[in-house]
C-alpha positions as CSV (number, residue, x, y, z in Angstrom):
1,M,0.0,0.0,0.0
2,A,1.4,3.4,-0.9
3,T,0.5,7.0,-0.1
4,T,2.1,10.3,-0.9
5,A,3.7,12.9,1.4
6,G,4.2,16.1,-0.6
7,A,6.3,15.3,-3.6
8,V,8.1,12.5,-1.8
9,G,7.0,8.8,-2.0
10,L,5.8,7.2,1.2
11,V,5.5,3.4,1.2
12,V,3.7,1.8,4.1
13,L,5.4,-1.4,5.2
14,G,4.2,-3.4,8.2
15,A,4.4,-1.2,11.3
16,G,5.8,1.8,9.6
17,Y,6.7,3.3,6.3
18,L,9.5,3.8,3.8
19,V,10.4,7.3,2.9
20,L,12.1,8.2,-0.3
21,G,14.2,11.2,-1.3
22,R,16.4,12.3,1.5
23,H,19.6,13.7,-0.2
24,N,18.4,11.8,-3.3
25,G,19.2,8.6,-1.5
26,T,17.4,5.3,-1.0
27,A,14.7,4.4,1.4
28,V,14.7,3.4,5.0
29,A,12.0,2.2,7.4
30,D,10.6,4.8,9.8
31,D,9.5,3.9,13.3
32,G,6.3,2.4,14.6
33,R,7.4,1.7,13.1
34,H,8.7,5.5,13.2
35,Q,8.8,9.1,14.2
36,G,6.0,20.2,23.1
37,A,6.5,19.7,26.3
38,A,4.5,18.8,29.4
39,S,5.4,20.0,32.8
40,A,7.6,17.6,34.8
41,P,6.4,16.2,38.1
42,A,7.1,18.8,40.8
43,A,9.9,16.9,42.4
44,T,11.7,16.3,39.1
45,A,11.2,19.9,38.0
46,A,12.7,21.3,41.2
47,V,15.8,19.2,41.0
48,V,16.3,19.8,37.3
49,A,15.7,23.5,37.6
50,K,18.3,23.8,40.3
51,A,20.8,22.0,38.1
52,A,20.0,24.1,35.1
53,A,20.4,27.3,37.2
54,G,24.0,26.4,37.8
55,A,23.6,25.6,41.5
56,P,26.5,23.8,43.1
57,P,26.4,20.0,43.1
58,A,23.9,18.8,45.6
59,A,24.9,16.7,48.5
60,A,24.0,13.1,48.2
61,E,21.2,13.4,50.7
62,Q,19.6,16.2,48.6
63,L,19.4,14.0,45.6
64,P,16.5,11.6,45.3
65,A,16.9,8.0,46.2
66,A,14.5,7.1,43.5
67,I,13.7,8.8,40.2
68,P,10.7,11.1,40.7
69,G,7.6,10.3,38.8
70,L,8.3,6.6,38.5
71,G,6.2,4.3,40.6
72,P,7.2,1.0,42.2
73,K,6.2,-1.2,39.2
74,T,8.1,0.9,36.8
75,R,11.2,1.1,39.0
76,A,11.2,-2.7,39.4
77,E,11.6,-3.0,35.6
78,I,14.8,-1.0,35.6
79,P,17.8,-3.4,35.7
80,A,19.8,-3.2,38.9
81,V,23.0,-2.7,36.8
82,S,21.6,0.4,35.0
83,R,23.3,3.6,36.0
84,Q,21.8,5.8,33.3
85,V,18.1,6.1,32.8
86,L,16.6,8.2,30.1
87,V,13.0,9.0,31.1
88,A,10.5,10.0,28.4
89,S,7.5,11.2,30.4
90,G,4.5,11.9,28.2
91,K,2.0,14.6,28.9
92,A,-1.0,12.3,28.7
93,K,-2.0,8.9,27.4
94,N,-3.3,10.3,24.1
95,S,-0.7,13.1,23.7
96,S,2.3,13.3,21.5
97,D,4.1,15.8,23.8
98,T,6.8,14.5,26.0
99,Q,9.7,15.6,28.2
100,V,13.0,13.7,28.3
101,T,15.5,13.7,31.2
102,L,18.6,11.6,31.6
103,W,19.2,10.5,35.1
104,S,22.5,9.2,36.4
105,R,23.0,7.1,39.5
106,T,25.7,8.3,41.9
107,A,28.1,6.0,43.7
108,D,25.9,5.9,46.8
109,G,22.8,5.1,44.9
110,H,21.1,8.5,44.5
111,W,19.9,9.9,41.2
112,R,21.2,13.0,39.6
113,P,19.2,14.6,36.7
114,G,20.5,16.2,33.6
115,A,18.6,18.9,31.8
116,T,15.0,18.3,30.7
117,W,14.4,18.4,26.9
118,P,11.2,18.9,25.0
119,A,10.3,15.9,22.8
120,H,7.6,14.2,20.8
121,N,6.2,10.6,20.8
122,A,3.6,9.0,18.6
123,L,0.6,10.7,17.1
124,R,-2.0,8.8,19.2
125,G,0.0,8.7,22.4
126,W,1.0,5.6,24.3
127,T,0.1,1.9,24.6
128,R,1.2,-1.1,26.6
129,S,0.4,-3.4,23.6
130,H,2.1,-1.8,20.6
131,H,1.3,-3.2,17.2
132,A,2.5,-2.3,13.7
133,G,0.9,0.8,12.4
134,D,-1.1,1.7,15.5
135,L,0.5,5.2,15.8
136,H,1.3,4.7,19.4
137,S,4.6,4.6,21.3
138,P,5.2,1.5,23.4
139,I,5.2,1.9,27.2
140,G,7.9,0.2,29.1
141,V,11.6,0.0,30.1
142,F,13.9,-0.9,27.2
143,T,17.7,-1.2,27.0
144,L,19.8,1.0,24.7
145,H,22.7,-0.7,22.9
146,D,23.1,0.7,19.4
147,A,23.2,4.0,17.6
148,G,23.7,5.3,14.1
149,G,22.7,7.9,11.6
150,F,23.1,9.6,8.2
151,D,25.6,12.0,9.7
152,A,29.1,11.0,10.9
153,N,29.6,9.8,14.4
154,P,29.6,12.8,16.6
155,G,31.4,11.1,19.5
156,S,28.9,8.3,20.4
157,K,30.0,6.0,23.1
158,L,27.5,3.4,22.0
159,P,28.4,1.5,18.8
160,Y,27.6,3.8,15.9
161,H,26.5,2.7,12.5
162,H,27.2,5.5,10.0
163,S,25.3,4.9,6.7
164,S,23.6,6.8,3.9
165,A,20.7,4.3,4.3
166,F,19.5,6.4,7.2
167,Q,17.1,8.3,5.0
168,A,14.1,10.5,5.8
169,G,12.1,12.7,3.5
170,G,8.6,14.0,2.9
171,V,6.6,15.6,5.6
172,G,5.2,14.7,9.0
173,F,1.7,14.8,10.4
174,D,1.9,18.6,10.8
175,G,3.4,19.2,7.4
176,E,6.9,19.6,8.8
177,T,9.9,18.3,6.8
178,L,11.4,15.0,7.9
179,D,14.7,15.6,6.1
180,D,17.0,15.5,9.2
181,A,15.0,13.1,11.3
182,F,17.5,10.2,11.0
183,D,20.7,12.2,11.1
184,Y,21.3,10.6,14.5
185,V,19.3,7.7,16.0
186,I,19.5,5.5,19.0
187,A,17.8,2.1,18.7
188,I,15.3,1.4,21.5
189,D,15.4,-2.4,22.2
190,Y,11.7,-3.0,21.5
191,N,11.2,-6.0,19.3
192,R,14.8,-6.0,17.9
193,V,18.0,-7.8,18.4
194,P,20.5,-5.8,20.5
195,G,24.0,-5.5,19.2
196,R,23.0,-5.0,15.6
197,S,22.6,-1.8,13.5
198,P,19.4,0.2,14.1
199,L,18.6,-0.6,10.4
200,D,18.5,-4.4,11.1
201,G,15.0,-5.6,10.5
202,A,14.9,-8.7,12.7
203,Q,11.7,-8.7,14.9
204,P,11.8,-11.4,17.6
205,L,8.2,-10.8,18.6
206,G,7.0,-11.0,15.1
207,A,6.2,-8.3,12.5
208,S,2.7,-7.7,13.9
209,R,4.2,-6.2,17.0
210,G,6.0,-3.4,15.0
211,G,9.6,-2.4,15.3
212,G,12.1,0.2,14.4
213,I,11.4,2.3,17.5
214,W,14.2,4.8,17.9
215,V,15.2,7.9,19.7
216,H,15.9,10.3,16.8
217,V,16.1,14.0,15.8
218,D,12.9,15.9,16.4
219,H,11.2,17.3,13.3
220,G,8.7,19.4,15.2
221,G,5.7,17.1,15.2
222,P,4.3,13.7,16.3
223,T,6.1,10.5,15.3
224,H,4.8,7.1,14.3
225,G,6.1,5.4,17.4
226,C,9.6,6.8,18.3
227,V,10.7,9.4,20.7
228,S,12.3,12.5,19.1
229,I,14.5,15.2,20.6
230,P,16.2,18.2,19.1
231,A,19.4,17.5,17.2
232,S,21.8,19.3,19.6
233,H,20.4,17.2,22.5
234,M,20.8,14.0,20.4
235,V,24.5,14.8,20.0
236,Q,24.8,15.4,23.7
237,L,23.0,12.2,24.5
238,L,25.2,10.2,22.1
239,R,28.3,11.6,23.8
240,T,26.9,10.8,27.3
241,L,25.4,7.3,27.2
242,L,28.0,4.7,28.3
243,P,27.7,1.0,27.5
244,A,29.4,0.3,30.9
245,D,26.5,2.0,32.6
246,H,23.9,-0.2,30.9
247,P,21.6,2.7,29.8
248,V,17.9,2.2,29.5
249,I,14.9,4.3,28.4
250,V,11.8,4.4,30.6
251,M,9.0,5.7,28.3
252,G,5.3,6.2,28.6
253,D,2.7,8.7,29.7
254,R,3.1,10.3,33.1
255,G,0.2,8.4,34.6
256,S,1.4,5.0,33.4
257,L,5.0,5.6,34.6
258,A,3.7,6.5,38.1
259,G,2.3,3.0,38.5
């Protein structure tokens, strides 16, 4: 089945679509397969605001012992070895507006926040049962192993697959250009095989469950299933995530994550 986005071909394939035309290149599968900001929970906002204001490092007892906004069920899904947790906290179950914060665990087990970045998720919000083409982002805790992009490696600590096959083109749901969306991507380990390029199409849960869910460059509108953040923050994230810290992403609407 095919549809048209502006002057650029858009080919629906399973959970997502193929977009043609980026830099006159070939096609690549988008998320959900692929593609603002809500206010953070009060405790998170206070800690993040203090850090953003350049306040001196907080004493360990001033940092939270648990990441604010995450309930006991969500926290229990975070691997004990994970020392970097990227939280994508959606505004509402049916919203495509999200905030993203990278939390780092200190030596004594407290959590230190980075800056909070505006982001987008899927057009129809969030689901605990993601399927191909449903235009929802999956709720859950997923490991982060592999990165890549159309642009050269900006200093990623994760294995980085540089390829012209990371193509995007056409327009998004709000008519915005998608040209730069896959300049940098981080594969979210939902229905994929960790340790392979983000472009690898293997789907252990089956094609019906969708795949190709990434963190990628924000294009100013909703995605098909991914989480997207501004390009400068993608570069910062790539330079910060450390394989030795076993990074994960915790993603979902605020209410679901509080469970």
